[in-house]
C-alpha positions as CSV (number, residue, x, y, z in Angstrom):
1,X,-5.9,-7.5,23.0
2,X,-4.1,-4.9,25.0
3,X,-0.6,-6.4,24.5
4,X,1.2,-3.1,23.7
5,X,4.8,-3.5,22.5
6,X,7.2,-0.9,21.2
7,X,7.9,-1.9,17.6
8,X,9.6,-0.6,14.5
9,X,7.4,-0.8,11.3
10,X,9.6,-3.6,10.1
11,X,9.1,-5.5,13.4
12,X,5.4,-5.0,13.1
13,X,5.5,-6.4,9.6
14,X,7.4,-9.5,10.8
15,X,4.8,-10.1,13.6
16,X,1.9,-9.6,11.3
17,X,3.4,-12.1,8.8
18,X,4.2,-14.6,11.5
19,X,0.6,-14.4,13.0
20,X,-0.7,-15.0,9.5
21,X,0.8,-18.6,9.5
22,X,2.7,-18.6,6.1
23,X,3.7,-22.0,4.7
24,X,6.8,-20.5,3.1
25,X,8.9,-17.4,3.4
26,X,11.5,-16.2,0.9
27,X,14.3,-14.2,2.6
28,X,16.6,-11.8,0.9
29,X,17.8,-8.5,2.5
30,X,17.7,-5.0,1.0
31,X,17.7,-1.8,2.8
32,X,15.4,-0.7,4.4
33,X,13.3,-3.8,4.7
34,X,16.1,-6.2,5.7
35,X,15.1,-6.7,9.3
36,X,11.6,-7.9,8.2
37,X,12.9,-11.2,6.8
38,X,15.7,-11.3,9.3
39,X,13.2,-11.3,12.1
40,X,11.2,-14.1,10.4
41,X,14.4,-16.1,9.9
42,X,15.1,-15.8,13.7
43,X,11.5,-17.0,14.5
44,X,11.9,-20.0,12.3
45,X,15.4,-20.8,13.5
46,X,14.3,-20.6,17.2
47,X,11.3,-22.8,16.6
48,X,8.8,-20.1,17.2
49,X,7.3,-20.2,13.7
50,X,6.5,-23.4,11.8
51,X,7.2,-22.1,8.3
52,X,9.6,-23.1,5.5
53,X,12.3,-20.5,5.2
54,X,14.2,-20.3,1.9
55,X,17.3,-18.1,1.8
56,X,17.5,-17.1,-1.8
57,X,20.4,-15.5,-3.8
58,X,18.3,-12.5,-5.2
59,X,15.0,-10.9,-5.2
60,X,14.1,-12.4,-8.6
61,X,14.6,-15.8,-6.9
62,X,12.6,-14.7,-3.9
63,X,9.4,-14.0,-6.0
64,X,10.0,-17.1,-8.1
65,X,10.2,-19.3,-5.0
66,X,7.0,-17.9,-3.4
67,X,5.3,-18.1,-6.9
68,X,5.9,-21.9,-7.0
69,X,4.7,-22.4,-3.4
70,X,1.6,-20.3,-4.0
71,X,0.9,-22.3,-7.2
72,X,0.8,-25.4,-5.0
73,X,-1.8,-23.8,-2.7
74,X,0.5,-22.5,0.0
75,X,0.3,-19.2,1.9
76,X,3.5,-17.2,1.3
77,X,5.3,-14.1,2.3
78,X,8.3,-12.0,1.4
79,X,9.4,-8.4,1.5
80,X,11.5,-5.9,-0.5
81,X,12.4,-2.3,-1.4
82,X,13.4,-0.3,-4.4
83,X,16.1,-2.0,-6.5
84,X,15.1,-5.3,-5.1
85,X,11.5,-4.7,-6.5
86,X,13.0,-3.8,-9.8
87,X,15.1,-7.0,-9.9
88,X,12.0,-9.2,-9.2
89,X,9.8,-7.4,-11.7
90,X,9.5,-10.3,-14.2
91,X,8.1,-12.9,-11.6
92,X,6.4,-10.0,-9.9
93,X,4.3,-9.3,-12.9
94,X,3.7,-13.0,-13.4
95,X,2.5,-13.4,-9.8
96,X,-0.4,-11.1,-10.3
97,X,-1.4,-12.1,-13.8
98,X,-1.3,-15.8,-12.8
99,X,-3.8,-14.6,-10.0
100,X,-1.7,-16.1,-7.2
101,X,-2.6,-14.7,-3.8
102,X,0.1,-13.6,-1.4
103,X,1.3,-10.6,0.8
104,X,4.5,-8.8,0.3
105,X,5.7,-6.0,2.5
106,X,7.2,-3.1,0.6
107,X,9.3,-0.6,2.6
108,X,9.2,2.1,0.0
109,X,12.4,3.8,-1.1
110,X,13.5,6.1,-3.8
111,X,14.8,4.6,-7.0
112,X,18.4,5.3,-8.3
113,X,19.9,7.4,-9.9
114,X,21.4,9.7,-8.6
115,X,22.4,7.1,-6.0
116,X,20.3,7.0,-2.9
117,X,18.9,4.5,-0.4
118,X,16.6,6.9,1.3
119,X,12.9,7.1,1.7
120,X,10.4,7.9,-1.2
121,X,7.5,6.2,-2.8
122,X,8.9,6.0,-6.4
123,X,9.4,2.2,-6.3
124,X,5.7,1.4,-5.5
125,X,4.3,4.0,-7.7
126,X,6.4,2.8,-10.6
127,X,4.8,-0.8,-10.5
128,X,1.2,0.4,-9.9
129,X,0.3,-1.1,-13.3
130,X,1.7,-4.5,-12.5
131,X,-1.7,-6.0,-11.4
132,X,-1.1,-6.0,-7.7
133,X,-3.3,-4.5,-5.0
134,X,-1.4,-1.7,-3.3
135,X,-2.3,-0.6,0.3
136,X,-0.3,2.1,2.0
137,X,0.0,2.5,5.8
138,X,1.0,5.5,7.9
139,X,1.5,3.8,11.3
140,X,3.2,0.7,12.7
141,X,-0.1,-0.5,14.1
142,X,-1.5,-0.3,10.6
143,X,1.3,-2.1,9.1
144,X,0.8,-5.1,11.4
145,X,-3.0,-5.1,11.0
146,X,-2.9,-4.8,7.2
147,X,-0.5,-7.6,6.8
148,X,-3.2,-9.8,8.4
149,X,-6.0,-8.2,6.5
150,X,-4.0,-8.5,3.3
151,X,-4.2,-12.3,3.3
152,X,-7.9,-12.2,3.8
153,X,-8.2,-9.7,0.9
154,X,-5.8,-11.5,-1.4
155,X,-7.3,-15.1,-0.9
156,X,-10.9,-13.9,-1.2
157,X,-12.5,-15.9,-4.1
158,X,-13.6,-12.9,-5.8
159,X,-10.2,-11.3,-5.8
160,X,-7.2,-13.9,-6.0
161,X,-4.7,-11.1,-6.6
162,X,-1.5,-10.5,-4.6
163,X,-1.2,-7.6,-2.2
164,X,1.7,-5.2,-1.4
165,X,1.5,-3.6,2.1
166,X,3.5,-0.4,1.5
167,X,5.0,1.8,4.1
168,X,7.7,4.6,4.1
169,X,11.3,3.3,4.4
170,X,13.2,4.5,7.4
171,X,10.4,6.7,8.6
172,X,8.0,3.8,9.3
173,X,10.3,0.9,8.9
174,X,12.9,2.0,11.5
175,X,11.0,4.3,13.9
176,X,9.3,2.9,17.0
177,X,5.7,3.2,18.0
178,X,3.5,1.4,20.5
179,X,1.6,-1.4,18.7
180,X,-1.2,-3.5,20.1
181,X,-0.2,-7.1,19.2
182,X,-3.1,-9.5,18.8
183,X,-2.7,-13.1,20.1
184,X,-2.3,-16.1,17.7
185,X,-5.6,-17.3,18.8
186,X,-7.3,-14.0,18.0
187,X,-5.8,-13.9,14.5
188,X,-6.6,-17.6,13.9
189,X,-10.2,-16.8,14.6
190,X,-10.2,-14.0,12.1
191,X,-8.0,-15.3,9.3
192,X,-9.0,-18.7,7.9
193,X,-6.5,-21.2,6.4
194,X,-6.0,-20.7,2.7
195,X,-8.4,-22.6,0.4
196,X,-7.8,-21.6,-3.2
197,X,-7.3,-24.2,-5.9
198,X,-7.6,-22.4,-9.2
199,X,-4.0,-23.1,-9.7
200,X,-2.7,-26.2,-7.8
201,X,0.5,-28.0,-8.7
202,X,-0.2,-31.6,-7.9
203,X,1.1,-34.6,-9.7
204,X,-2.0,-36.5,-9.1
205,X,-4.0,-33.9,-11.0
206,X,-1.8,-32.5,-13.8
207,X,-2.6,-29.1,-15.3
208,X,-0.9,-26.6,-17.6
209,X,0.2,-23.6,-15.7
210,X,1.2,-20.5,-17.8
211,X,1.4,-22.1,-21.2
212,X,2.0,-20.0,-24.3
213,X,-1.5,-18.3,-24.6
214,X,-3.2,-17.0,-27.7
215,X,-4.5,-13.5,-27.8
216,X,-8.2,-14.3,-27.4
217,X,-7.6,-16.2,-24.2
218,X,-5.2,-13.6,-22.9
219,X,-7.9,-10.9,-23.4
220,X,-10.2,-13.0,-21.2
221,X,-7.4,-13.2,-18.6
222,X,-7.0,-9.5,-18.5
223,X,-10.7,-8.7,-18.4
224,X,-11.1,-11.1,-15.5
225,X,-8.1,-9.6,-13.7
226,X,-9.5,-6.0,-14.0
227,X,-13.0,-7.2,-12.8
228,X,-11.3,-8.8,-9.8
229,X,-9.4,-5.6,-9.0
230,X,-12.8,-3.6,-9.1
231,X,-14.3,-6.2,-6.8
232,X,-11.3,-5.9,-4.5
233,X,-12.3,-2.3,-3.6
234,X,-15.4,-3.5,-1.9
235,X,-13.5,-6.5,-0.3
236,X,-10.9,-4.1,1.2
237,X,-13.8,-2.1,2.7
238,X,-15.6,-5.2,4.0
239,X,-12.5,-6.9,5.4
240,X,-11.6,-3.7,7.2
241,X,-15.0,-3.5,8.8
242,X,-14.8,-7.2,9.9
243,X,-11.3,-6.5,11.3
244,X,-12.8,-3.6,13.3
245,X,-15.7,-5.6,14.6
246,X,-13.1,-8.2,16.0
247,X,-10.1,-5.9,17.0
248,X,-11.7,-2.5,17.4
249,X,-9.4,-0.8,14.9
250,X,-10.9,0.6,11.6
251,X,-8.9,2.3,8.9
252,X,-11.6,3.5,6.6
253,X,-11.2,0.9,3.8
254,X,-9.7,2.3,0.6
255,X,-9.6,5.8,1.9
256,X,-10.1,7.6,5.2
257,X,-11.3,11.1,5.7
258,X,-10.3,13.7,8.4
259,X,-12.4,16.8,9.0
260,X,-13.8,16.7,5.5
261,X,-17.5,17.2,6.3
262,X,-17.6,21.0,5.9
263,X,-14.2,21.5,4.3
264,X,-13.5,23.9,1.5
265,X,-10.0,22.8,0.8
266,X,-8.6,19.3,1.1
267,X,-5.1,17.8,1.0
268,X,-4.6,14.3,-0.2
269,X,-1.8,12.3,1.6
270,X,-0.3,8.8,1.3
271,X,1.3,6.8,4.0
272,X,3.6,8.4,6.7
273,X,3.0,12.1,5.7
274,X,-0.6,11.8,6.9
275,X,0.2,12.6,10.6
276,X,1.8,15.9,9.6
277,X,-1.1,16.5,7.3
278,X,-3.6,16.1,10.1
279,X,-1.6,18.5,12.3
280,X,-1.6,21.0,9.4
281,X,-5.4,20.7,9.0
282,X,-5.9,21.2,12.8
283,X,-3.7,24.3,12.6
284,X,-5.5,25.7,9.7
285,X,-8.8,25.1,11.4
286,X,-7.6,27.2,14.3
287,X,-6.9,30.1,11.9
288,X,-10.4,29.8,10.5
289,X,-9.6,27.8,7.3
290,X,-12.1,25.0,6.6
291,X,-9.5,22.4,5.8
292,X,-9.7,18.6,5.5
293,X,-7.6,15.6,4.6
294,X,-8.1,12.4,2.5
295,X,-5.7,9.6,3.3
296,X,-5.4,7.5,0.2
297,X,-5.0,4.0,1.4
298,X,-5.5,1.9,-1.7
299,X,-3.5,3.0,-4.8
300,X,-4.6,-0.1,-6.5
301,X,-7.5,-0.7,-7.1
302,X,-7.9,3.1,-7.3
303,X,-11.0,4.1,-5.3
304,X,-12.2,6.6,-7.9
305,X,-15.9,6.6,-6.8
306,X,-15.0,7.2,-3.1
307,X,-12.6,9.9,-3.9
308,X,-15.1,11.7,-6.2
309,X,-17.7,11.5,-3.4
310,X,-15.3,12.8,-0.9
311,X,-14.4,15.8,-3.0
312,X,-18.0,16.7,-3.9
313,X,-18.8,20.3,-2.9
314,X,-15.2,21.2,-2.2
315,X,-13.5,24.2,-3.8
316,X,-9.9,23.0,-3.9
317,X,-7.6,20.0,-3.4
318,X,-3.9,19.4,-3.4
319,X,-2.2,16.0,-3.6
320,X,1.1,15.4,-1.8
321,X,3.4,13.0,-3.7
322,X,6.6,11.5,-2.5
323,X,7.3,10.4,-6.2
324,X,7.0,11.8,-9.7
325,X,5.3,11.0,-12.9
326,X,8.0,11.2,-15.5
327,X,5.5,11.7,-18.3
328,X,3.9,14.7,-16.6
329,X,5.4,17.5,-14.6
330,X,3.5,16.5,-11.3
331,X,3.0,13.5,-9.1
332,X,1.3,10.2,-10.0
333,X,-1.5,10.6,-7.2
334,X,-2.4,13.9,-8.7
335,X,-2.9,12.3,-12.1
336,X,-5.1,9.6,-10.5
337,X,-7.2,12.2,-8.5
338,X,-7.8,14.3,-11.6
339,X,-9.1,11.3,-13.4
340,X,-11.3,10.3,-10.5
341,X,-13.1,13.7,-10.5
342,X,-13.2,14.3,-14.2
343,X,-16.9,13.3,-14.5
344,X,-18.1,15.5,-11.7
345,X,-20.2,18.4,-12.7
346,X,-18.0,20.9,-10.9
347,X,-14.6,22.3,-11.3
348,X,-11.9,22.7,-8.6
349,X,-8.9,24.8,-7.9
350,X,-6.1,22.1,-7.6
351,X,-2.4,21.5,-7.8
352,X,0.3,18.8,-7.4
353,X,2.8,19.0,-4.5
354,X,6.0,17.0,-4.8
355,X,8.2,16.6,-1.7
356,X,10.0,14.1,0.5
357,X,12.1,12.6,-2.3
358,X,15.3,10.8,-1.3
359,X,14.6,10.9,2.4
360,X,13.7,14.7,2.5
361,X,11.3,15.6,5.3
362,X,7.7,16.8,4.6
363,X,7.1,19.3,7.4
364,X,3.9,20.5,9.1
365,X,4.9,24.1,8.1
366,X,5.1,23.1,4.4
367,X,1.7,21.5,4.4
368,X,0.3,24.5,6.3
369,X,1.6,26.8,3.5
370,X,0.0,24.5,0.9
371,X,-3.4,24.7,2.7
372,X,-3.0,28.5,3.1
373,X,-2.3,28.9,-0.7
374,X,-5.4,26.7,-1.5
375,X,-7.5,28.9,0.8
376,X,-6.3,32.1,-1.0
377,X,-6.9,30.7,-4.4
378,X,-10.0,28.4,-3.8
379,X,-12.2,30.4,-6.0
380,X,-10.0,30.0,-9.1
381,X,-11.5,26.8,-10.5
382,X,-8.4,25.7,-12.5
383,X,-5.2,23.8,-12.2
384,X,-2.2,25.6,-10.7
385,X,1.5,25.0,-11.2
386,X,3.1,22.1,-9.4
387,X,4.6,23.1,-6.1
388,X,8.0,21.5,-5.2
389,X,8.9,21.4,-1.5
390,X,12.5,22.2,-2.1
391,X,14.9,23.0,0.7
392,X,17.5,25.7,0.3
């Protein structure tokens, strides 16, 4: 350890994938993730990575190719964003419901229309019910580390569910930070070779994979899948702790908390906005406001019990969403948090905050305003109107 390099988030994802020793990579470019698979293509072409690289004609093909390789027992990788994720949705859904483990980097982006290619989290939030594990990162170091952790989580015998490692397009994907790059030997010692055989395409041992399935069997599949997702929450926490023991970096598992111990008011952040949120909490503390922050790392499985425990005894919370729930006049994270605390024997002042859509910035000043509003109204135990971080 100690090999610090200046890397974009996409380059960090490339290196994390390469260090994980994938047997097959499907490469198709889409802004803002293109340089992830381009970087892997360079490594394969230059003989620095011993992997099969398939240059496909679309994202639908990308997911179909890795699906076949995973069904044969291989470790696979690809990456995408936004409209590419939408195009691959059919095999994307099949990948999880066949319980085929893999890791896919998702440089999150706003969905069209109106036409935009800029940052947002609408793509990831829109597929949160497709059966994948979703882990969000707010630093380039976390991106690299979570690609590696993602394989250990996905391939765990109690899980066997694919993992999306999500990070903000353009903000994280293209901006540069110092990243401690582990050696191949260190990663090899941490991450074992894949050894799952619940689905193994082998002509010597024929099996039916994805046949037309009657409802009573499909019900068993879904029940097993949901049970695995709940087990995945504990696996995420345990893998993160194991990673910390070897590499000295710990991310908190499904959530992390910042200055929450004595907080009255808490903001909940996802991915790249977290740094600004921590600065806003520090500034509020300097002004005598007992503020804290919860960083939601796992959107799926949703860590309801840990969220509820973190919010016990607090007076108010606000969720900061870079996406919308079209069925509600608020963000999807707010809906999830409300469900998580519904069974608590206490009431909160709370509201949804929506900002950062289509590449718009979420500033420290805006988050300070949200904290100040919570502090003023913290004794009103009810839901307040959604706040939009609209620029003039």
